N, C-alpha and C positions, 0 to 999 in steps of 0.2 A: 190139504196139500197146497203148498205155495208155488208160485210161478217165479221164474227168474226174470229180473228186470235189468235194464241197461245201467241202472244206478248202483247195483250191488258191487261191493268191493271185489269180490271174487271174479265177477264178470269183467270188470274194468281191468283187473290185473291180467286175466287170461287174454283179453283182446290186446292189451299193451304188449304182452310177451309175444304174441303171434305177429303183431305188426313190427316189433323190433327185429325179430328173426327174419321176416320177409324183407324188411328195409335193408339190413346188412347183407343178406344173401344177394339181393339185387345189386347193391353197391359193389360187392366183391366180384360178382359175375361181370358187370359192365366195366369195372376197373381192369380186370384181367383181359377182357376182349379188346378194350381200347388200347391198353398198354401193349398188347401183342400185335395190334394192327398199326400202331404209329411207329414208323421208321426204326425198325430194329428189334422190337419186342421187349419183353421184360428183362432179358439179360443185359440190354443196353443200360438199364437203370442201375444195375449193380455197379457200374463204373461211376455213378453219380458221386460216390464218396471221394473218388480220386480226381475227378475233373469238374467239380462244382465251381461255380463262380463265387461262391461264398468264401470270404476270407476267413470266416470263423469256422474252424474245424469242428466245433461243437455241433453245428447243424448237419454237416456232412456225415458225421459219425452216427447220427440218429436215424438216417434213412435205411429202410429195408422195404422190399416189395410188399410185405404184409401191412405196412403202415400207409400205403398209398391212399386208401379211402379217408384217412384221417390227416393227410398231409396238408399243412397250412403255411409252411415256410415259403415255398414258391407256389403261387396260386393265381390262376386267371390266365388272361390272354397276354401274348407277347413276352412270356418269361420262359418259354421252352415247352417241350413235349410233356415233361413231368407235370408242370403247372397246369397245362391245358387238360391233361388226363384227370388230374385231381378235381378241377373245376367241373368238367363234363360229368364225371362220376357223381358229384354232389347234385348237380342240376337234374340229371336223369333220375336218380334215386328219389329226389323230392317230388318229381312228377309222378312216379309210381306210388308214392305215399298217398296221393290224392285217391287213387283207385283202392288202395288198401283200406283207407278210412271209410270210403263209401261201401265197399263190400263186406267189411268186417264189423265196423262200428254201427253203421246205419242209423245214426242219431245226429240230428242237427245241433242239438245243444251240447253234445260232447265232441263234435268234430274239431273245433278250434283247440280244445283241451288236449286231444291226442296229438295234434300237429305241433303245438308248443312243447309238449312233453317229449316227443321224439327229437325235436331240435335241441332241447336242453340235454337229453341223454347223449346226443351226438357231440355236443360241446364238451360235456364232462369226459366222455370217452376219448375225445381228441386231446384234451389236456392230459389225461392219464397215459395214453399210448405214446404220445410224442414227448411227454414230460416237459411241456412248455405251454404257456398261455398263448393263444393265437393273437398275433400282433399284425397280421396282414390285413389291410383294409379291404381288399377284394374278398377275402374269406368272410369277413363280418357283413359286408354289403350283401353277398350272396346268401348267407344263412338267414339274415333278417328278411330280405325280400322274398326268399323262397318260403319261409315260414308264414309270412303274411299271405302270399299267393295260395299256398296249400290250405291255410285256414279258411280263407274266403271261398275258394273254389269247392273244397270238400263240403263246407257248410251249405253252399248253394246246391250242389249235387244231391246231398242228403235231403234237403228241403224239397226241391222240385221233383226229384226222381223217386224219393222214398216216402216222405211225409205227405205230400199232396196226393199220392196214390192211395193212401189210406182213407182219404176223405171221400165220402159218398155224396154224389150230387143229387141223389133222389130224395 
Protein backbone atom coordinates (compact mmCIF):
# COMPACT_ATOMS: atom_id res chain seq x y z
CA UNK A 1 0.00 0.00 0.00
CA UNK A 2 1.41 3.38 -1.00
CA UNK A 3 0.95 6.69 0.75
CA UNK A 4 0.12 10.02 -0.82
CA UNK A 5 2.88 12.60 -0.84
CA UNK A 6 2.90 16.33 -1.54
CA UNK A 7 4.86 15.80 -4.75
CA UNK A 8 2.35 13.62 -6.55
CA UNK A 9 0.74 15.21 -9.58
CA UNK A 10 -2.77 14.29 -8.49
CA UNK A 11 -2.25 15.88 -5.06
CA UNK A 12 -0.76 19.04 -6.57
CA UNK A 13 -3.61 19.43 -9.05
CA UNK A 14 -6.24 18.80 -6.36
CA UNK A 15 -4.64 21.39 -4.06
CA UNK A 16 -4.32 23.86 -6.93
CA UNK A 17 -7.98 23.40 -7.91
CA UNK A 18 -9.12 23.94 -4.31
CA UNK A 19 -6.98 27.06 -3.93
CA UNK A 20 -8.13 28.53 -7.26
CA UNK A 21 -11.79 28.01 -6.31
CA UNK A 22 -11.28 29.55 -2.87
CA UNK A 23 -9.20 32.42 -4.30
CA UNK A 24 -11.87 33.45 -6.81
CA UNK A 25 -14.69 32.87 -4.33
CA UNK A 26 -13.04 35.27 -1.90
CA UNK A 27 -12.26 37.69 -4.71
CA UNK A 28 -15.88 37.80 -5.91
CA UNK A 29 -17.31 37.98 -2.38
CA UNK A 30 -15.09 40.91 -1.40
CA UNK A 31 -15.61 42.54 -4.77
CA UNK A 32 -19.37 42.50 -4.36
CA UNK A 33 -19.23 43.64 -0.73
CA UNK A 34 -16.93 46.56 -1.51
CA UNK A 35 -18.76 47.52 -4.68
CA UNK A 36 -22.07 47.51 -2.80
CA UNK A 37 -20.67 49.59 0.05
CA UNK A 38 -18.83 52.25 -1.97
CA UNK A 39 -21.10 55.17 -2.83
CA UNK A 40 -23.99 53.82 -4.78
CA UNK A 41 -23.46 50.09 -5.07
CA UNK A 42 -23.05 47.82 -8.06
CA UNK A 43 -25.78 49.49 -10.08
CA UNK A 44 -23.65 52.65 -10.15
CA UNK A 45 -21.00 50.84 -12.14
CA UNK A 46 -23.47 49.90 -14.83
CA UNK A 47 -23.36 53.55 -15.87
CA UNK A 48 -19.58 53.30 -16.27
CA UNK A 49 -20.09 52.58 -19.94
CA UNK A 50 -21.86 55.87 -20.49
CA UNK A 51 -19.94 58.16 -18.15
CA UNK A 52 -16.38 56.87 -18.27
CA UNK A 53 -13.48 59.28 -18.61
CA UNK A 54 -12.01 57.02 -21.26
CA UNK A 55 -12.16 58.58 -24.69
CA UNK A 56 -11.79 55.13 -26.11
CA UNK A 57 -15.21 53.50 -26.25
CA UNK A 58 -13.45 50.14 -26.59
CA UNK A 59 -12.68 50.10 -22.85
CA UNK A 60 -16.13 51.35 -21.83
CA UNK A 61 -17.86 48.64 -23.84
CA UNK A 62 -15.89 45.89 -22.11
CA UNK A 63 -17.00 46.67 -18.54
CA UNK A 64 -19.50 44.53 -16.68
CA UNK A 65 -19.83 43.88 -12.94
CA UNK A 66 -18.70 40.28 -13.41
CA UNK A 67 -15.34 41.48 -14.74
CA UNK A 68 -14.54 43.62 -11.70
CA UNK A 69 -12.09 41.10 -10.14
CA UNK A 70 -10.19 41.06 -13.43
CA UNK A 71 -10.45 44.78 -14.14
CA UNK A 72 -7.11 46.39 -14.97
CA UNK A 73 -7.98 49.42 -17.12
CA UNK A 74 -8.64 51.69 -14.12
CA UNK A 75 -6.71 50.30 -11.19
CA UNK A 76 -5.37 51.71 -7.94
CA UNK A 77 -5.81 54.88 -5.93
CA UNK A 78 -7.05 58.22 -7.17
CA UNK A 79 -8.82 56.86 -10.25
CA UNK A 80 -12.30 56.50 -8.78
CA UNK A 81 -14.35 53.96 -6.89
CA UNK A 82 -14.15 51.29 -9.57
CA UNK A 83 -10.34 51.39 -9.60
CA UNK A 84 -10.13 51.34 -5.80
CA UNK A 85 -12.55 48.40 -5.61
CA UNK A 86 -10.51 46.43 -8.16
CA UNK A 87 -7.26 47.14 -6.28
CA UNK A 88 -8.64 46.31 -2.83
CA UNK A 89 -10.18 43.12 -4.15
CA UNK A 90 -6.84 41.95 -5.50
CA UNK A 91 -4.96 42.94 -2.34
CA UNK A 92 -7.40 41.22 0.02
CA UNK A 93 -7.62 38.05 -2.06
CA UNK A 94 -3.82 37.84 -2.16
CA UNK A 95 -3.74 38.09 1.64
CA UNK A 96 -6.24 35.24 1.88
CA UNK A 97 -4.02 33.26 -0.49
CA UNK A 98 -1.40 33.12 2.27
CA UNK A 99 -3.85 31.31 4.55
CA UNK A 100 -5.01 29.00 1.75
CA UNK A 101 -1.44 27.95 0.99
CA UNK A 102 -0.69 27.38 4.68
CA UNK A 103 -3.79 25.32 5.43
CA UNK A 104 -4.06 23.39 2.16
CA UNK A 105 -0.51 22.95 0.86
CA UNK A 106 1.38 22.73 4.18
CA UNK A 107 4.71 22.45 2.37
CA UNK A 108 7.54 24.95 2.54
CA UNK A 109 9.11 23.83 -0.72
CA UNK A 110 5.80 24.12 -2.65
CA UNK A 111 4.53 27.39 -1.14
CA UNK A 112 6.23 29.73 -3.61
CA UNK A 113 5.21 27.51 -6.52
CA UNK A 114 1.52 27.72 -5.63
CA UNK A 115 1.77 31.48 -5.14
CA UNK A 116 3.37 32.08 -8.53
CA UNK A 117 1.01 29.64 -10.24
CA UNK A 118 -2.10 31.35 -8.83
CA UNK A 119 -0.78 34.76 -9.91
CA UNK A 120 -0.03 33.43 -13.38
CA UNK A 121 -3.51 31.88 -13.62
CA UNK A 122 -4.97 35.23 -12.56
CA UNK A 123 -2.92 37.01 -15.24
CA UNK A 124 -4.09 34.58 -17.94
CA UNK A 125 -7.74 34.80 -16.84
CA UNK A 126 -7.46 38.60 -16.74
CA UNK A 127 -6.24 38.63 -20.34
CA UNK A 128 -8.97 36.21 -21.41
CA UNK A 129 -11.90 37.86 -19.61
CA UNK A 130 -11.06 41.44 -20.54
CA UNK A 131 -9.68 40.49 -23.97
CA UNK A 132 -6.75 42.81 -23.40
CA UNK A 133 -3.22 42.66 -22.04
CA UNK A 134 -2.88 44.57 -18.72
CA UNK A 135 -1.03 47.80 -19.44
CA UNK A 136 -1.76 49.60 -16.17
CA UNK A 137 1.46 49.95 -14.18
CA UNK A 138 -0.37 49.89 -10.78
CA UNK A 139 -1.84 46.51 -11.76
CA UNK A 140 1.60 45.10 -12.55
CA UNK A 141 3.23 46.56 -9.42
CA UNK A 142 0.42 45.18 -7.27
CA UNK A 143 0.47 41.67 -8.76
CA UNK A 144 4.29 41.39 -8.62
CA UNK A 145 4.64 42.73 -5.08
CA UNK A 146 1.67 40.67 -3.88
CA UNK A 147 3.14 37.51 -5.43
CA UNK A 148 6.48 38.11 -3.74
CA UNK A 149 4.84 38.82 -0.37
CA UNK A 150 2.55 35.78 -0.61
CA UNK A 151 5.49 33.57 -1.60
CA UNK A 152 7.73 34.69 1.25
CA UNK A 153 5.10 34.84 3.98
CA UNK A 154 3.46 31.53 3.09
CA UNK A 155 6.87 29.87 2.92
CA UNK A 156 7.81 31.25 6.33
CA UNK A 157 4.45 30.24 7.82
CA UNK A 158 4.77 26.71 6.49
CA UNK A 159 8.34 26.48 7.73
CA UNK A 160 7.88 27.88 11.23
CA UNK A 161 4.34 26.70 11.99
CA UNK A 162 4.27 23.38 10.16
CA UNK A 163 7.75 22.02 9.36
CA UNK A 164 9.40 22.94 12.67
CA UNK A 165 6.49 21.39 14.54
CA UNK A 166 7.42 18.01 13.06
CA UNK A 167 10.98 18.15 14.46
CA UNK A 168 11.32 16.45 17.79
CA UNK A 169 13.75 18.07 20.23
CA UNK A 170 14.17 14.93 22.34
